[in-house]
A tleap script that builds the chain and sets N, CA, C and O, in Angstrom:
source leaprc.protein.ff14SB
mol = sequence {
  NMET ASN VAL GLY TYR LYS GLU VAL LEU ALA
  ILE VAL GLU SER GLY GLY GLN LEU VAL ASP
  VAL LEU PRO ALA ALA GLU CYS GLU GLU SER
  HIE LEU PRO GLY ALA THR SER LEU PRO LEU
  LYS GLN LEU ASP ALA GLU ARG ALA GLN SER
  LEU LEU ASP VAL ALA ARG PRO ILE VAL VAL
  SER CYS HIE ASP GLY CLEU
}
set mol.1.N position { -7.723 -16.684 -19.980 }
set mol.1.CA position { -6.313 -16.885 -20.096 }
set mol.1.C position { -5.457 -17.843 -19.328 }
set mol.1.O position { -5.417 -17.629 -18.117 }
set mol.2.N position { -4.893 -18.668 -19.699 }
set mol.2.CA position { -4.204 -19.980 -19.108 }
set mol.2.C position { -2.557 -19.193 -19.030 }
set mol.2.O position { -2.030 -18.375 -19.785 }
set mol.3.N position { -2.043 -19.894 -17.702 }
set mol.3.CA position { -0.841 -19.668 -17.520 }
set mol.3.C position { -0.440 -20.384 -16.411 }
set mol.3.O position { -1.157 -20.602 -15.434 }
set mol.4.N position { 1.392 -20.974 -16.639 }
set mol.4.CA position { 1.709 -21.740 -16.395 }
set mol.4.C position { 2.162 -21.063 -14.652 }
set mol.4.O position { 2.132 -19.971 -14.084 }
set mol.5.N position { 2.513 -22.311 -14.367 }
set mol.5.CA position { 2.657 -22.985 -12.699 }
set mol.5.C position { 4.062 -21.459 -12.743 }
set mol.5.O position { 3.802 -20.455 -12.080 }
set mol.6.N position { 5.062 -21.499 -13.350 }
set mol.6.CA position { 6.160 -20.399 -13.304 }
set mol.6.C position { 5.653 -18.722 -13.239 }
set mol.6.O position { 5.965 -17.860 -12.417 }
set mol.7.N position { 4.833 -18.645 -14.333 }
set mol.7.CA position { 3.780 -17.545 -14.375 }
set mol.7.C position { 3.157 -17.337 -13.387 }
set mol.7.O position { 2.847 -16.158 -13.222 }
set mol.8.N position { 2.738 -18.266 -12.397 }
set mol.8.CA position { 1.614 -18.073 -11.597 }
set mol.8.C position { 2.576 -17.337 -10.427 }
set mol.8.O position { 2.429 -16.221 -9.930 }
set mol.9.N position { 3.462 -18.202 -10.199 }
set mol.9.CA position { 4.393 -18.102 -8.878 }
set mol.9.C position { 5.320 -16.353 -9.188 }
set mol.9.O position { 5.301 -15.546 -8.259 }
set mol.10.N position { 6.041 -15.975 -10.507 }
set mol.10.CA position { 5.760 -15.005 -10.609 }
set mol.10.C position { 4.974 -13.854 -10.456 }
set mol.10.O position { 5.324 -12.778 -9.971 }
set mol.11.N position { 3.522 -14.280 -11.061 }
set mol.11.CA position { 2.702 -12.885 -10.443 }
set mol.11.C position { 2.328 -12.830 -9.227 }
set mol.11.O position { 1.686 -11.827 -8.913 }
set mol.12.N position { 2.709 -14.275 -7.753 }
set mol.12.CA position { 1.899 -14.199 -6.818 }
set mol.12.C position { 3.227 -13.381 -6.162 }
set mol.12.O position { 3.066 -12.515 -5.302 }
set mol.13.N position { 4.622 -13.781 -6.701 }
set mol.13.CA position { 5.584 -13.283 -5.697 }
set mol.13.C position { 6.083 -12.014 -5.979 }
set mol.13.O position { 7.058 -11.488 -5.443 }
set mol.14.N position { 5.136 -11.396 -7.128 }
set mol.14.CA position { 5.513 -9.488 -7.317 }
set mol.14.C position { 4.084 -9.025 -6.556 }
set mol.14.O position { 3.669 -7.938 -6.958 }
set mol.15.N position { 3.411 -9.561 -5.703 }
set mol.15.CA position { 1.870 -8.856 -5.120 }
set mol.15.C position { 0.741 -9.260 -5.390 }
set mol.15.O position { -0.301 -8.885 -4.852 }
set mol.16.N position { 0.895 -10.306 -6.515 }
set mol.16.CA position { -0.595 -10.889 -7.120 }
set mol.16.C position { -1.289 -11.644 -5.878 }
set mol.16.O position { -0.632 -12.130 -4.957 }
set mol.17.N position { -2.405 -11.677 -5.942 }
set mol.17.CA position { -3.084 -12.711 -5.498 }
set mol.17.C position { -4.004 -13.726 -6.161 }
set mol.17.O position { -4.466 -13.569 -7.292 }
set mol.18.N position { -4.283 -14.974 -5.233 }
set mol.18.CA position { -4.607 -16.352 -5.980 }
set mol.18.C position { -5.843 -16.842 -5.135 }
set mol.18.O position { -5.991 -17.015 -3.926 }
set mol.19.N position { -6.490 -16.964 -5.978 }
set mol.19.CA position { -8.182 -17.179 -5.943 }
set mol.19.C position { -8.384 -18.683 -6.010 }
set mol.19.O position { -7.874 -19.183 -7.012 }
set mol.20.N position { -9.010 -19.539 -5.183 }
set mol.20.CA position { -8.914 -20.552 -5.676 }
set mol.20.C position { -10.670 -20.531 -5.559 }
set mol.20.O position { -11.322 -19.966 -4.681 }
set mol.21.N position { -11.205 -21.338 -6.739 }
set mol.21.CA position { -12.798 -21.089 -6.582 }
set mol.21.C position { -13.304 -22.471 -6.826 }
set mol.21.O position { -14.282 -22.780 -7.506 }
set mol.22.N position { -12.454 -23.299 -6.138 }
set mol.22.CA position { -13.369 -24.714 -5.800 }
set mol.22.C position { -14.254 -24.711 -5.083 }
set mol.22.O position { -14.252 -23.737 -4.329 }
set mol.23.N position { -15.339 -25.628 -4.918 }
set mol.23.CA position { -16.377 -25.759 -4.013 }
set mol.23.C position { -15.952 -25.992 -2.380 }
set mol.23.O position { -15.275 -27.009 -2.533 }
set mol.24.N position { -15.907 -25.744 -1.054 }
set mol.24.CA position { -15.448 -25.504 0.262 }
set mol.24.C position { -15.244 -26.492 0.301 }
set mol.24.O position { -14.327 -26.378 1.113 }
set mol.25.N position { -15.317 -28.201 -0.001 }
set mol.25.CA position { -15.024 -29.295 0.377 }
set mol.25.C position { -13.890 -29.631 -0.493 }
set mol.25.O position { -12.968 -30.304 -0.032 }
set mol.26.N position { -13.870 -29.159 -1.903 }
set mol.26.CA position { -12.774 -29.537 -2.419 }
set mol.26.C position { -11.766 -29.307 -2.401 }
set mol.26.O position { -10.714 -29.856 -2.728 }
set mol.27.N position { -12.214 -27.987 -1.786 }
set mol.27.CA position { -10.516 -26.730 -1.430 }
set mol.27.C position { -10.243 -27.639 -0.238 }
set mol.27.O position { -9.248 -28.343 -0.412 }
set mol.28.N position { -10.690 -27.760 0.597 }
set mol.28.CA position { -9.879 -28.527 2.184 }
set mol.28.C position { -9.484 -29.968 1.282 }
set mol.28.O position { -9.249 -30.959 1.974 }
set mol.29.N position { -9.428 -30.075 0.262 }
set mol.29.CA position { -8.803 -31.447 -0.188 }
set mol.29.C position { -7.641 -30.691 -0.629 }
set mol.29.O position { -6.491 -30.871 -0.228 }
set mol.30.N position { -7.953 -29.993 -1.322 }
set mol.30.CA position { -6.361 -29.730 -2.505 }
set mol.30.C position { -6.536 -28.134 -2.638 }
set mol.30.O position { -6.773 -27.621 -3.732 }
set mol.31.N position { -6.407 -27.389 -1.468 }
set mol.31.CA position { -6.407 -26.451 -1.135 }
set mol.31.C position { -4.629 -25.421 -1.595 }
set mol.31.O position { -3.671 -25.992 -1.076 }
set mol.32.N position { -4.398 -24.687 -2.064 }
set mol.32.CA position { -3.534 -24.299 -2.698 }
set mol.32.C position { -3.123 -23.608 -1.664 }
set mol.32.O position { -3.887 -22.861 -1.054 }
set mol.33.N position { -1.598 -23.809 -1.273 }
set mol.33.CA position { -1.002 -22.922 -0.232 }
set mol.33.C position { -1.217 -21.244 -0.667 }
set mol.33.O position { -1.101 -20.775 -1.800 }
set mol.34.N position { -1.578 -20.487 0.638 }
set mol.34.CA position { -1.714 -18.893 0.184 }
set mol.34.C position { -2.962 -18.452 -0.817 }
set mol.34.O position { -2.867 -17.386 -1.425 }
set mol.35.N position { -4.137 -19.294 -0.978 }
set mol.35.CA position { -4.767 -19.107 -1.756 }
set mol.35.C position { -6.131 -18.613 -1.097 }
set mol.35.O position { -6.800 -19.234 -0.271 }
set mol.36.N position { -6.318 -17.731 -1.481 }
set mol.36.CA position { -7.889 -17.241 -0.788 }
set mol.36.C position { -8.941 -18.124 -1.547 }
set mol.36.O position { -9.104 -18.253 -2.760 }
set mol.37.N position { -9.667 -18.744 -0.404 }
set mol.37.CA position { -10.571 -19.496 -1.267 }
set mol.37.C position { -12.187 -18.643 -1.332 }
set mol.37.O position { -12.636 -18.054 -0.348 }
set mol.38.N position { -12.841 -18.711 -2.530 }
set mol.38.CA position { -14.100 -18.212 -2.930 }
set mol.38.C position { -14.856 -18.899 -3.469 }
set mol.38.O position { -14.966 -18.526 -4.637 }
set mol.39.N position { -15.665 -20.008 -3.180 }
set mol.39.CA position { -16.315 -20.998 -4.056 }
set mol.39.C position { -17.206 -20.397 -5.157 }
set mol.39.O position { -18.296 -19.856 -4.968 }
set mol.40.N position { -16.669 -20.546 -6.171 }
set mol.40.CA position { -17.857 -20.067 -7.454 }
set mol.40.C position { -19.368 -19.708 -7.191 }
set mol.40.O position { -20.023 -18.672 -7.307 }
set mol.41.N position { -19.680 -21.136 -6.743 }
set mol.41.CA position { -21.296 -20.918 -6.419 }
set mol.41.C position { -21.785 -19.744 -5.473 }
set mol.41.O position { -22.932 -19.297 -5.456 }
set mol.42.N position { -20.524 -19.236 -4.539 }
set mol.42.CA position { -21.169 -18.387 -3.661 }
set mol.42.C position { -19.865 -17.161 -3.790 }
set mol.42.O position { -19.301 -16.530 -2.897 }
set mol.43.N position { -19.757 -17.147 -4.632 }
set mol.43.CA position { -18.941 -15.446 -5.716 }
set mol.43.C position { -20.151 -14.706 -6.022 }
set mol.43.O position { -21.242 -15.084 -6.450 }
set mol.44.N position { -19.684 -13.514 -5.687 }
set mol.44.CA position { -20.460 -12.258 -5.961 }
set mol.44.C position { -19.699 -11.339 -5.629 }
set mol.44.O position { -18.833 -11.405 -4.757 }
set mol.45.N position { -20.054 -10.119 -6.519 }
set mol.45.CA position { -18.684 -8.679 -6.279 }
set mol.45.C position { -17.761 -8.172 -5.623 }
set mol.45.O position { -16.577 -7.849 -5.722 }
set mol.46.N position { -19.606 -8.192 -4.083 }
set mol.46.CA position { -19.066 -7.765 -2.897 }
set mol.46.C position { -18.007 -8.646 -1.831 }
set mol.46.O position { -16.946 -8.340 -1.287 }
set mol.47.N position { -18.945 -10.022 -1.826 }
set mol.47.CA position { -18.172 -10.798 -1.328 }
set mol.47.C position { -16.445 -10.896 -1.901 }
set mol.47.O position { -15.640 -11.484 -1.179 }
set mol.48.N position { -16.043 -10.363 -3.049 }
set mol.48.CA position { -14.872 -10.554 -3.734 }
set mol.48.C position { -14.299 -9.094 -3.617 }
set mol.48.O position { -13.109 -8.861 -3.826 }
set mol.49.N position { -15.022 -8.324 -3.342 }
set mol.49.CA position { -14.442 -6.979 -3.035 }
set mol.49.C position { -13.676 -7.046 -1.605 }
set mol.49.O position { -12.451 -7.064 -1.485 }
set mol.50.N position { -14.478 -7.075 -0.698 }
set mol.50.CA position { -14.115 -7.679 0.507 }
set mol.50.C position { -12.867 -8.269 0.836 }
set mol.50.O position { -12.027 -7.687 1.522 }
set mol.51.N position { -12.721 -9.430 0.357 }
set mol.51.CA position { -11.348 -10.071 0.286 }
set mol.51.C position { -10.607 -10.040 -0.429 }
set mol.51.O position { -9.795 -10.948 -0.245 }
set mol.52.N position { -10.317 -9.245 -1.514 }
set mol.52.CA position { -9.593 -9.184 -2.880 }
set mol.52.C position { -9.059 -7.193 -3.130 }
set mol.52.O position { -9.776 -6.194 -3.084 }
set mol.53.N position { -7.778 -7.304 -3.344 }
set mol.53.CA position { -7.703 -5.938 -3.665 }
set mol.53.C position { -7.344 -5.991 -5.504 }
set mol.53.O position { -6.437 -6.465 -6.189 }
set mol.54.N position { -8.150 -5.503 -5.675 }
set mol.54.CA position { -8.716 -4.982 -7.043 }
set mol.54.C position { -7.953 -4.438 -7.842 }
set mol.54.O position { -8.063 -4.657 -9.048 }
set mol.55.N position { -6.736 -3.366 -7.189 }
set mol.55.CA position { -5.476 -2.772 -8.135 }
set mol.55.C position { -4.352 -3.550 -8.063 }
set mol.55.O position { -3.244 -3.166 -8.436 }
set mol.56.N position { -4.679 -5.036 -7.421 }
set mol.56.CA position { -3.422 -6.445 -7.414 }
set mol.56.C position { -3.609 -7.420 -8.560 }
set mol.56.O position { -4.646 -8.069 -8.700 }
set mol.57.N position { -2.574 -7.499 -9.367 }
set mol.57.CA position { -3.317 -8.797 -10.298 }
set mol.57.C position { -3.736 -10.361 -9.385 }
set mol.57.O position { -3.292 -10.831 -8.337 }
set mol.58.N position { -4.884 -10.884 -10.450 }
set mol.58.CA position { -5.731 -11.798 -9.551 }
set mol.58.C position { -5.292 -13.334 -10.640 }
set mol.58.O position { -5.425 -13.400 -11.862 }
set mol.59.N position { -4.902 -14.131 -9.956 }
set mol.59.CA position { -5.163 -15.746 -10.289 }
set mol.59.C position { -6.244 -16.114 -9.865 }
set mol.59.O position { -6.653 -15.801 -8.747 }
set mol.60.N position { -7.030 -17.004 -10.879 }
set mol.60.CA position { -7.862 -18.205 -10.454 }
set mol.60.C position { -7.593 -19.263 -10.645 }
set mol.60.O position { -7.045 -19.728 -11.645 }
set mol.61.N position { -8.081 -20.003 -9.334 }
set mol.61.CA position { -7.225 -21.489 -10.011 }
set mol.61.C position { -8.862 -22.359 -9.506 }
set mol.61.O position { -9.535 -22.204 -8.487 }
set mol.62.N position { -9.105 -23.397 -10.865 }
set mol.62.CA position { -10.222 -23.692 -10.450 }
set mol.62.C position { -9.913 -25.419 -10.689 }
set mol.62.O position { -8.726 -25.705 -10.529 }
set mol.63.N position { -10.652 -26.365 -10.979 }
set mol.63.CA position { -10.610 -27.518 -11.083 }
set mol.63.C position { -9.511 -27.894 -12.244 }
set mol.63.O position { -8.541 -28.647 -12.167 }
set mol.64.N position { -10.085 -26.964 -13.557 }
set mol.64.CA position { -9.325 -27.297 -14.673 }
set mol.64.C position { -8.050 -26.718 -14.675 }
set mol.64.O position { -7.401 -27.259 -15.570 }
set mol.65.N position { -7.310 -25.770 -14.020 }
set mol.65.CA position { -6.214 -25.393 -13.740 }
set mol.65.C position { -6.372 -23.900 -13.618 }
set mol.65.O position { -7.411 -23.389 -13.199 }
set mol.66.N position { -4.945 -22.975 -14.126 }
set mol.66.CA position { -5.162 -21.878 -13.300 }
set mol.66.C position { -5.261 -21.146 -14.572 }
set mol.66.O position { -5.477 -19.934 -14.572 }
savepdb mol mol.pdb
quit
């Protein structure tokens, strides 16, 4: 599901989490303020669960959009 910028802001403002799955080097260049960095190639369930609250909405950002 793709969401627009205004929808992302509303989700985050209401307690949602923003996750950036870009590789670490790319994330450093274009990191989204407030986003948790979880590079896709390093992503696994244990790491995600340790950093994210699964009870709250999660918005994932990648190179192609939100």
